MITOR-887184 format. One record per residue (C-alpha): residue in three letters; x, y, z. Coordinates in pm, whole numbers, plus 32768, in hexadecimal, padded with zeros to 4 digits. Example, Ala and Ser with C-alpha at 12.3 -4.5 7.8 and 13.67 -1.06 7.14 Angstrom:
<rs>
ALA84CE7E3E830C
SER85577F9682CA
</rs>
This chain:
<rs>
MET76F481B37FBB
ARG7732805B7FAD
VAL78AC804A8030
LEU79537EE5805D
ALA7A797EB88129
HIS7BA87DD280D0
ILE7CA67D5B8188
HIS7DED7C8680EB
THR7E7A7B4481AB
PHE7F687A868179
ASN7FD4798882A1
ASP7F3D7A9883A8
ALA7E8B79B284CD
GLY7F4C7AC585C9
VAL7E8C7BFE857D
ILE7D5C7B95843C
GLU7C897BC885A0
GLN7CF67D1F85EB
ALA7CA87D7E8495
LEU7B577D16849D
SER7B197D758608
ALA7B4C7EAF8589
LEU7A747ED48463
LEU79507E5D8508
ARG79817F8A861A
GLN7971806284EA
THR786F81B18563
ARG780E819383D7
THR78127FF983A9
PRO78A27F3B825B
ASP77637EF5819A
GLY78167D8C8128
ILE797F7D13818D
ILE7A807C71808F
LEU7BD07BC78129
VAL7C887B2B7FF9
ASP7D977A31808A
ASN7ECE79FA7FC8
GLY7ECA789C7FEE
SER7F3078878184
THR7FAC7755822A
ASP7F7177C483A0
GLU7E3F77D68453
THR7DA278FA8376
LEU7C907861830A
ASN7C4E779883EB
ARG7B69783184D1
THR79F6789084B5
PHE79C779D283FA
PRO78997AED846D
ASP77557B04836A
GLY779E7BCA8261
VAL79317B618237
THR79507AE080DF
VAL7AAD7A0F80A5
ILE7B3379DF7F6D
ARG7CA179137F86
HIS7D8078EA7E64
THR7E2B77AB7E1F
THR7F9378887E2D
ASN803E79967E94
LEU7FCE7AC57DAE
GLY80787BE37E70
MET7FC17D127F09
SER7F617D907DD0
GLY7EEE7C227D4E
ALA7DF97C3E7E63
ILE7D7D7D887E4A
ARG7D067D6D7CD7
SER7C517C2A7D80
GLY7B797D5A7E3D
PHE7B6D7E347D61
SER7AF97D2F7C4C
TYR7A047CEC7D35
ALA79977E3C7DDE
LEU794D7E517C1A
GLU785E7CF47C11
HIS77A17D6E7D33
SER77667ED17D1A
PHE782E7F7A7E21
ASP784E80F57E18
TRP796F80C77EFA
ILE7A9580107F7A
TRP7B638017806F
LEU7C987F7380A8
LEU7D4E7F0181E1
ASP7E997E46822B
PRO7E3A7D1A8364
ASP7F4E7DE5841D
SER7E897F3583E7
VAL7D6E7F9E8505
PRO7C6180DB84E9
GLU7C1081B785C2
PRO7AA9817785D9
ASP7A2D82A884F0
ALA7B34828B8411
LEU7A5782028342
GLU790D830E8350
LYS7A4083F18389
LEU7AC983BC81DE
LEU796283CB8177
ALA78DE84E281E1
PHE7A0685AD8194
TYR7985854B8042
GLU78448586809B
ARG78D487098093
LEU792F87097F55
SER789587D37E4A
PRO77F2870B7D1E
PRO792487557C49
SER7A1D87027D39
GLN797F858A7D95
ALA79A885397C3C
GLN7B0885357C3A
VAL7B63847B7D61
CYS7C10835B7D58
PHE7C3382EE7EC2
ILE7C33839E8025
VAL7D50832A8120
SER7D75832A8297
ARG7E8783D4833B
VAL7F5482BD8389
ALA7F6383328545
ALA8049820685BB
MET81BC813C8514
ALA823C805385B3
GLY83D2806985B7
LYS837A81DC8548
VAL8344818D83EE
LYS829482A0831A
HIS8183827881FB
GLU819F83F1818E
PRO804384138035
LEU812D84957F07
VAL80D385B77DF0
PHE813C85397CC2
THR821686937C16
GLY827286E77A81
SER83D3863C7B30
GLY837F85427C15
GLY82A9854E7D45
ARG82BB85F57EE7
ALA821485B97FFF
ALA80D4861A8047
SER807E8770812D
PRO7F9687DB81E7
GLU7E7C8874814E
GLU7D7E89998259
GLY7C2188CB82C0
GLY7CFB878282E5
PHE7D4486DB81D3
SER7E8586AF80E2
ARG7E4286687F56
CYS7EFF855E7F0F
ASP7F55846D7DB6
CYS7FF2836A7E6E
ALA7FA2829C8002
LEU7FC3815C8070
TRP7EEE806A802A
SER7E488012815A
GLY7D70812B8198
SER7D0981A38094
LEU7BDB81828039
TYR7BAD81A57E94
ARG7A8D82127E06
VAL7A0E80B57D1F
ALA798181C37BE0
ALA7B16822D7BB2
VAL7B7380CC7BDE
ALA7A8D80597AD9
LYS7B48815779E5
ILE7C8B816B7A8F
GLY7C957FCA7A4B
LEU7D587EBA7B53
PRO7E847EE07C13
GLY7F617E427AE0
LYS7FC17CD17BCC
ASP813E7CED7B54
TYR81B77DDF7C51
PHE814F7CD07D47
ALA81937DB17E6C
ASP82417EF17EC3
TRP81F180057E26
SER80D17F7E7D67
GLU803280877DEC
LEU80F581607D67
GLU80CD80E37C14
TYR7F5980EF7C2A
THR7F1D825D7CA8
TYR802B82C87B9C
ARG7F0482667AA5
ALA7DF4831F7B59
TRP7EBE844F7B57
ALA7EEC84347A10
MET7DBC842E79AA
GLY7D41854A7A64
TYR7CDD84997BD2
VAL7D3D85697D3C
SER7D1284A47E70
TYR7D36853B7FD4
VAL7DD884EA813A
VAL7D00854B823D
HIS7D83857A8360
ASP7CC2853D84A7
SER7C4E83B783FC
LEU7D73832684CE
LEU7DFD81DF845B
HIS7EE880E98516
GLN7FCD8028844E
ASP80E07F00849D
ILE7FF87EC085EE
GLY801E7D668630
ARG81637CF6859B
SER82B17D8B8552
PRO82B07E4883EE
GLY82FA7DC782B5
MET83EE7EC88269
ALA846F7F2283E9
THR85CE7FFB83FB
ARG86D9801084F1
LEU881680BC8564
TRP895A80298550
ARG8A8A80E485BE
LEU8BC080A08567
GLY8CB3814A8662
PRO8C338321864C
LEU8B7C828384FD
LYS8A2D821F84E9
PHE8981815583E3
ARG8800812F836E
LEU87DB7FD58324
PHE86AB7EE3826E
ASP86257DA78321
PRO85557D118224
ALA84E57B9E818B
PRO85C17B828020
PHE84697BB97F7B
ARG84277CF68032
CYS85837D3C7F95
TYR856F7CE27E4A
TYR83E37D937DD7
PHE843C7EEF7EC5
VAL85697EE67DCD
ARG84FC7E6C7CA9
ASN83CB7F317C8E
ALA845180817D08
ILE8542806B7B9C
HIS844F801A7ABC
PHE8324811E7B23
TRP842282007AF9
LEU84DC81C87A28
HIS8450813B793A
VAL827E817F7984
CYS82B882FB7A11
LYS82CF83D278EA
GLU8294854C79F2
ARG840F84AB7A7F
GLY855C85E47A9B
ILE86BE856F7AEB
ARG86C585AB7C29
THR858D84AF7C5B
LEU865583BE7BC0
ALA87A783FB7C89
HIS86D183EB7DA1
VAL863B82A17D55
MET87D482317D09
LEU885082847DFE
PHE874981FD7EF2
THR873A80D37E50
LEU88A780BA7E4E
GLY88BC81337FCE
PHE87BB80358006
THR886B7F197F5A
LEU89D17F6F800C
SER89247F378167
PHE894F7DC4818B
VAL8AB17DD480B1
ILE8AE97E43820B
ARG8A797D238293
PRO8B0C7BF58183
VAL8A977AC882A3
SER894A7B4A82FF
GLY88D07C1D81F0
ARG89407B3E80CC
ARG87FF7AA9805F
GLN87607C268065
LEU887C7C787F96
ILE88627B977E95
ALA87057BF97E59
CYS874B7D2B7E77
LEU881F7D047D05
ARG87527C207C8C
GLY86427D367CB0
ILE86E47E4E7C24
ARG87597D687B07
ASP85F17D387AA7
GLY85917E8E7AD5
LEU866D7F597A1C
THR86377E18793E
MET84A07E6E790D
HIS84647CB879B7
ILE83647D077A64
GLU82DA7BD97A1B
ARG83D67AF27B01
ARG83897AA07C94
TYR846D7AA57D3D
</rs>
């Protein structure tokens, strides 16, 4: 089985070396490494890369989904069997890839043919941000639960740490470019689930996330007397895509959703937006981005960019 390791970057000069080093330390080394850069303006690409690293540079920032589209296309064109996706601030344990592939090998041939992706468990996250894989249900989704044997069945997980079977990608198609950033894996894996594919979290394959930089969706507690509020501190562009894509997916894409799921999404979106209302000076740009995201999500204008 030929495995392509994929790293997507945008102004990641401070962390790109650690991601490449983590790949080169794998006990089961990838058969190829591709670095898809979204038009970095820092020193990300101003270095000598190890042999076997292919660099694809976008002239403009196409977002995470755009970079992954390029990676998937490369894997299809060069006849790889798997593509392993990593953020530049993700550091997998040395045996992470080996354990993912070993889990797949233990499946029966019919089960192997149903696999979309196999993903590592996130072992450590700066800022205590949770990344819980999801299982789609008839009324929306729920968190995946551990099963005997050290794995969980899941339908959606972070792009980073996910090992996608290229034969499944060929049938599902490429990620939607208009999602750009947040929730793009939700839209893609929903398509996979609707086609009958099954995916898994392998709990002893570990990935360390947000290493070397702050998470893009970090939170902090804000106290007002006895009251405590969880405040988000993302960049305005993340606010826009986070809100817009969530509304668009759950309202216009997902057919299996209940009133409870829709209410939860709307309440969470409202709470996320209100966290900037109470900061009218420091959160002004984020608030405007959220309001634009709500408008475009409700009216299905996901072709727009921040």
